[in-house]
Every structure is written in C-alpha cells, then in structure tokens.
N, C-alpha and C positions, 0 to 999 in steps of 0.2 A: 646916402644911398643918390643913384643916379638919375637926374629929373631929364625924360626926354623933354626937348624940345619941342613946342606944338606943332611944327610941319612933322617932326619924327611919329610924335602921339594920334595926331590924324591919320596917318598911311597905317600906323599897326590897327586903327580905331577901324577903319575899313575891314583890310584883311581879318579882323577877327570877328567881323558881321556877315562877310563874305562864307568864312570857312566854319562859323557855327551851325550846331546843327539843331538848335533852339534859340531864339528870340533872348536878349540881353537886355537887363535894366539899367537902368541910369547908375544906382547904389553899386552894381556889379562890376560894372566899368569905371565908377570913379574908385573902389576899390582897387581894381585890378594897374590902373596906371596910376595910384598914390596922391589924386588930386580930387578936386570939394566939384560935387554934385552940379553948382555953376558952369566949373570948366567943362565941363562932359558935354552942358546945354549950350556952351556956346561953341565950341566943336562942332555940334548936329550943326549951326547956324551955317557955319564956312562950310560944311560940308554939303548943305542945301544950295549956297550960292556958286557954287562948282558942281553942279546938277549931279548930285550924287543923290538918286532915290532913296533916302534910309526909310523905311517903316516904321510906322509905330500902332502898338495894339495896349491898350490900356490894362489888360490883364495879364500880355507878357512880356513885354517891353518891346525893344527895337531890334529891326533886323534890316535886310538888304530885298528892293525886289527881288524876286526871282529872276533868274536870267538872266541879268545886269551879271557885266565882265568888268572889273575892274584891271587895270596895265598889272600883270604878273611881276613886272619888275618896282621893287619900290623898294627902297633902303634908306638904313639910319646912316649918319654921319659916319659911325664906326664902320658899318659894313660896307660905306663906300670907299672907304681909308682901306682896310682889308683886299676889297678887289684893285684898288689901283696899288697895293705893293706886287698882287700878283699879275699884273696887267704889264706893270714896267718889269718883272720878271720875264716875262713873254717876251716884250721886248728889246730886251737885252741881247735875244740869244742871237746865232749867226743863220739861222733859216728865215730866209727873207717872207716865205708863204705864211710862215708861222706869227712873222710880225707882223705883216699887212692883216691877219685876222684879229689880232690884237687891237689892231687900231680900230678897225672894224666895231669890234665889240663894245669898246671906249666910244666911239662917236654914236650909235644906237643909243648906249646908256643915256648919255647926255641928253639926246633929244626928247626924251621921255620924264626929264629930272626938272622940277621947280627952280626958279632962278638961284634961289640961295644955296639949296647942293649943288647946282651946277658950277657955281662960283666956285664953291669948296673943294670939288672934284677938278677941274682945273689949276687950284695953288698945289693941292697936292700934286699933281701930274708936272708942275713945273719943280716941283723941289723935293722929288724922291727916285733914286735913281739907284737900284739896285744893279751889281757888278759891274761897274765901270767903266771896267778896260774891255768888255765884250759890246757894253753900249755905244763906247764912241771910236775902240781903236780896232774893230771889224769890217769888212765890208760884207754885207748881207749875202748870202751865196740859198740856191734851191737846196732844198733838204729831203727832198723826197716826199711822194703823196703821203702822208701821216694820217689824214683824215679817211683814204680809201682805206688801210691798213683797219683804221679802226673801228669802220664798217664791218669788213670781215671778221673781226674779232669779234664783234659785238652780235653777229649774224652766224657766229659759228660757221663759216664760209670759207673752204680754201683758196689758195691763191696762187695765182702761176706771173710767171716776171721771167726777162733776162737778168743776169747778176754779172757783173766785172768784176772778177778775182782784183786785188789789189797787189798779189805778188806777181801774177803772171800776166798779166793784165787780159787773160781769155775770158770769152763770155758765153756762157752754160745757158741752156734753161732750166727753170728749179717751180718745184712744186711745193708749197707748202700747208701745213694746218697752224697758221697764227695762233700762238698762243698770248703773246706779251708786247705792248710797245715801251722801246725804253729810249730816256733822251740821255747823253752822255757828254753834257757841258755843251759840245760843239756841233752833234749828230745825231740823228735818228737810227734807231735800232727795232729791228721783228724779232723775236727768238719765237721758234715754233719749230715744228716737227717736220723736217726734210723727207719726202717721200724721197728724193735721191741716195740721203745719206741713209734713210733710215734711221735717224736718231736725231736729238734735239741739236738744232745747229741757231747761228746769231748771224744776221743782214743784214748790212747797212743801208739806210732806202734812200740813199744818192747815188749808191751802186746797182738800185734796180730801175729797168726801165722795161717798159708795155707791161705795166701789172695791170691785173685783171679779177676781178672777182668771179671765183666759179661758183654754178649751179649746186653744184653735190657738199652738201654739211658736213662737215668733220667731229668726229665725239674723240676729246682728249682720250690719248692711252694711258693719261695718270692723272690723279689729280693735280690741278693746278695750284705750284705752293709758288708762288712769285719770287720769293729769295730763294728757292731753290734754282728756278730757271732763269735768273740772275748769274747767281753763282756756279752754280751746278755745269758747267763748262770748261770749270778751273781743276775740278775734283781730279780729275785725271791728266793732269799737266805735271810739271816737273815740280819734285820739292825745291826751294829757294831757303836759305838763311840768309838772315841781314842784323848790319847792328844801326840802331836808328836812336840819335843825341835826342837827347830832351828838348833840345831847342827847335826840332820840325818833326816831331811825336806829331803833335794834333794836326797839321796841313798835310803830312802823311799819310794816317788813318783817315781821314777825312776824304781825300780823293784817291785812295786805293782801289785801284779799279779788280781787287780780289778780295778776298777774308781771311783774317789771320786766324791760324788754327793754332798756335801753338806762340806762347812769350813768356820769358821770366826777365828779370829784372836782373843785367850783369854787375852794374852800380849804382850807384847814384846820377849818374848822368845816360847811364846806356843801358838798352835795352834791345834784346835778343828776339825777333820775329820768325815766326815760319812762316812761310805761304806757300799755295801751289799755283802756278800761272804757267799757258800754255805756248804762249808768243813773247821769246824773252826779247826779240828784237824790239818789239815794241815796248817790255817791263826795262830794258836798258835803258832806251832814249828818256822814260819817264824818269825813272830813279834819278839821272844827271841834273832835274831841276832843284834837286837838294846839295849838290856839291860835295862834298866832302863831310856832312854829315850822317851819311849812308853809307855802310862800308858792307861788302856783298862778300858773304863767307861761303856760300855754297851757289849754286855748282862752279866747277871751273869755267864751263861755256861762257856764262854770263861773263865771269869776269873776262874774259879774253874777250866779248865781245865791247866790252866800255873801253878795257887797252884798246883795242882798233879805233872806236869811235872818236875818243880823245886823242890820239893819233891822226887820224885822220884831221882833225879838229888845228890838230898844230901844225898842219903841213900848209892846212889853209892859211896860216900868217905869215909865213915865208913870204 
C-alpha cells in the first residue's frame, strides 16, 4: 500500500476537515490514512503551529473553524507530476499565448507550495519534455484568442469576426454559433454553425480577427456530439482508398485527419483503408511524410496531385 508523506497527509487532512459535514474522530482519521492515533495527534500539533484553526469537541471530534478558508491548490507529489506533464505538453506547443499562460499557471502553483514540493516540481520541470521537436524546434507564434472562444462556448453566445481564407486570401465577415474548440498539433480551430453558410464549418483561430462575443444566445441546432463535429465535415468528402504498409500503420492512424470507415488486410504486410476527405491538396501533402509506405489507389485526382508535387520537388533540385 502506498504510504503518504507527512506533508501530503496533512494537506489531505486539512481538506477533509474543511469539506466534511460532520466532525471527525482521531480513530476515523487514523483508519483513513492507515497510521496510528499518535501520528494523527502529531499532525494536529503541526497544523496548530502553522495557525490552521482546528477545533475539537469531546463528543463529536475534530473540525476546522467555520469561515476559515485554506488554499484550494494543495497537491500530492503524484498530482504535481501529472500537472507538470500536462504543462510540459502545453509549453511545447507553437501557440505563444498558450505557452505564456502555462508558465503563469506554473508560477502561481510554485508560489503556494511548501519548499519540498516546490523543489520536486522544479526537478520534474527540468527533466520532463513532451514532444521535443515542437518544444525546441519551432518559433512560437500567435495562435488566436482561444480563451475568448471558450468563453463564448461556455456562455452559449454567438461570435462575429473577420476571416481570412487561406486559398483566396480574401477577408469576409462571419458570424457563428461556436460549439467546439479543437487543437490540431500546431493551431487552434473552432467548429460551429456558420450563419453565412447555414451549415457546420471549421475556422482556424489565427485567421480570425476582430473577434467579438455577441449578446445574443444561441441554441444548438443539434445535439452536440464531439466526435461527429470533428469528423463530420469529411463525411461528404471524396472517397479515398489507400494501401498502408504495416511499418507506418500506427503513425498513420494516430495522426490521420479523418476517420477510417472501412479496412481490410491485403496480406501480412499491407492494409487497405477507405476514408473520406474534402481537401485533397492538404491530404496529398500530409501523405508524403510516409514516402512509399502509402500507395494511393483511388481517386485519380489525388494520384495526379502527388505526381505534380513530386515533379515540382524534383525540378527544385536541378
């Protein structure tokens, strides 16, 4: 059985006393933590020394003085390790605002921790790196106001903004009912109901400008299904068939920007998969990372896009 360190146990003891609807006896606390009554008494002495107003009644037991508020952020070492892995992931992203926000959270947590846990947090921070190629290899950039979008989503408020199309380079005024905020490795997206198109659409946050939350509330025109929203835009896309080599199958599935709706094994080394996707140019560039381990069977349009791109790359070598 995992035995809590004394500092962790005392943190949990304070929270138990604060949250309990009734007072707790020494026997109950000793049984909860798997320690002796003497240990619990020592814990109470320590809490008294740091001015935590523990109360005692001979008939009902121990509690904390009404109205006393203890700091809500108290963590065990395991909880801190979990937080640090999450913060390390956020700090590895290319979104400059998100990285700065993560550093701010980290600083606030460190400022309220006891010295031993602060040292533990520092050691984890120095030795935990998630996605090192993103962490060290990319210049951070502005990724759009994700916090403003989340605020609109939580309040069920419509958004309006100007949007710059990637292909046409034109800027248009848009109004949407935001349903979902999604992060795709290096950029944020908001998925919602477009009033202009009268359909579900995806918008990249760093192409949005002058974003404003409107006073009008929206009511989703459908039940919010996260998976359906993320992949639904591809359901009407073009059917694509590919042969995938076993050696890249795991990486292919992990990062595929749509869903596989049909698959079957051709032989011990090759799997045939069927997907749907709208943007063939994007998919063509994405598939090139797998080299000759992915073969395009259908459609011919995607095959031609690959040939043209490869020819252009070869010409650049001359």
